[in-house]
N, C-alpha and C positions, 0 to 999 in steps of 0.2 A: 504494500499499500505506499508507506513511505511517511514523509514528515508534512506537515502541516502546523499552522500558527492560530492560536486563539488569545482573545484579549479577555480577560477575567478581572476583577477587582482591581481595575487600573493597572495590571500587569501585562505584558506579553508572555506569553507560554509556546514555548515549540512542543508539539505533541509528535511523537514517532510513535507511529502506529503500524500494526499489522492488516487490520480489517477496515473495509469500507465504512461499516456500520458507525464505527468511532466518527468517521469524518460527518456522516448524516446529523450523530447524536449532537456535535457539537457547529451545527451548522449557524446559528444564528448568532456565532462568536468568533466565526473565522476574520481574521486580517490578513493582510498582504505580509509576507514574508518581512523580517524586522530583527532588531537585537532583541535577543530574548531574555527577560530576566529569570525564567524557571524552563528547564528541559525536563519535560516530561517521557519516561521509557519505563516499558514494561517488557522482561524477558518471557519468554515461552515458560521456562519452570516457574516463574512469578505466577502466570498466567492459570498454568495448571495445579498448582497449590492452592490457588484461592476456589477453582473448581471443586476440588474434593473437599473443602470447607464447607458447603451448601448442598443442598439436596434438592434445590430447585432447576427445573429442566430449561437451563439456559446454555447456551454454546460459548465456545471462547470468546468470540465478538463481545459479548455481555460482560464476561470476567475481565478482558483486557480493560475494558471502560472503568470498573472499579480500581483496577491496580494502577490505573494512570491517574485518577483522582487523588488516589493515595499518594503517589509520587508528588503531585502539587500540594498535598495538603501537608506533607512533611517539611516543605520549604517556605510555605506560606508565612511561618511566624518572624520569619528572617527579616520580613517585610511588613510586619506590624498587623498581620492579619492570619486568620484563622478559620477552620471550617467549623459551622455549629449545625446542629442538629435541630432542625426545625423548619415550621412553615411561615414563610414572611411576605406580608403584603402592605403595600402602602396608601394610604389615606390623606388627600390634602396635602401631599408633598412629603409625609413622614412615615417612617417605615416601623412595622408592628410586627414582631417575632411571637409564635405560640410554638412551645416545646414540651415536648411530654414523652414518657418512653414509648416506643413502637406498639401500635396498638389501642394506645388512650385516648386518640379521637383530634388530634390535631388537625389533622386534614378535614374530618368532618366540621369542626368548627370554624375553619377557614371559609369551607364550604357555606356555612350557615351565613358568614358575614356577607359572600358574593350574593346568594341569594337574595338577603332582606336588605344588603344598603345599596345593591345595584353598582353601577359604573362609578360611583366614587369610591369603590376598592378597585385595586388593581393587584394580581399576583406578582410578587417578585420572583419568589423561589418557594416550593412546595416540600423540600425535605432537607437540603445540605446547602444552605446559604453561606456566604462568605462575609465575616464580619471585619471591618477595617478600623482600627484607633489612629487617630493622629492628633494634632494639637485643636482642631477644631471640636475632637468629639467621637462618638461612634457613627459607623454607616454599616449599613447592610446591601450586600451586591448578589446579584444571582450568579448561577454557573449553571453549565449544562445539565449537571447529576440535579436531579429533581424528583425523586423517586417515582413509583410507580404511576403516578397520576400524570407525571409529566409537566406538571404545572409551572411554568416560567416564562419570563419574558428577562429581556438584555437589559435590566434596569438596575438602580439602585436609589436608596433614600436615606436620610438622616435618622437614626434611631429613633422612635417615640416611646417605645416601650417594649418589654420582654415581659412574655404572661408563661408561667408554669401550670400547665393543666393535671388537673387530676378528676378523676368520675366523682360526682356528687348526687345525692337525692335532691339536694337545693341548690339553687343558684347563687353564688355569692363570690364575690371578689374583694382582694383587700392587697396592699401594697404589703411589701415583705423587702425585708435585709438579705441580700443574694447570701450572706453568710450563714443564716439559719438554713438555708438549703442548699449549701456548698458543693456537698458529695451531689445531690441529685443532679445540679445544673452541670457539675463537670463529667456526668455521665452523656452528656449531650455535647462535651467540647470534643475535636479532634487532638488527641495526644500523640505526638510525633516521638518518634524512638531515640533520633538523635538528642542528646542532652542539653546542648545549647537551645534548639528549638523547643525543648520541653519546657525550659525555663522559661522563654520569653512567650511560652503560651501562658504560663500562669501569673506572668505581668502583664499581659493583654487582658487577661479574665478580670484581674484586679481593678485594672482602668477602666474597664467596661460596668462594672459594678458601682462606679464612683460616676460614670457618665449619665447612665440611663437609669429611670424607675423600672421596677421590678414589681410583678405581681403573681399573686396565687389566686386561678380559679379552679373552684370547684363547680361542678355543672353536669348537667344531662347535655341532650341533643337536641333541645327546643329552640324556638326562637327567642324565648325569654334569656336562655342562656347567650346566645349572641349580642343580644341589647345589654346584658349585664355587662360584658367585658368590654363592648362598644362606648358604651357609655362612661364608663369608668377611666378607659384608658384615652379614647380620643377627644371625648368632650369634656376631660377634667381641666 
């Protein structure tokens, strides 16, 4: 297949790919060849090892895309960015991220925002956005890797809030200190294996906690749940 270039989170990435599917997967982010900040490579051995970890019926093309994003994620903290497991949307120019363990309902909740609040809500990324920290604060960026729904637009926004979702019988939301839920939140952050990048990630998460408000939402899957989070986070 060969190499091509994408631009994500204001960085240029050289993608060295074996499969046409990877090119198609990244089509909205492709740029002309340029100097690369990051080079993403996945060996056949890495792809085969990734395939052995999963029972899903996917081909090597799918597992290559996972390995390539991991290669990118390993380097991102050195550029003041990291991958976060969450669904990010934009409203009135501000980004809002919903995070939870897989299967808890973050995508369902974002779907409720889209359904009930219409055109003022746009999806940035449905599963693995990139968070950037700089002197102006924290921003959330899209990436080609957007989960099974494939929700993504090549866009970004300053972060207006991050919401941890838990299932509950009542719909209620409160502001929280990230330190209270540190372990839970860190499970949603990609932690590189490289020690320098690992330490940098911890610094970036600490900076994020100081830069944006965090919320805990207990909810069901009703319109009331969507209104509860929307009114607390957007209309505050």
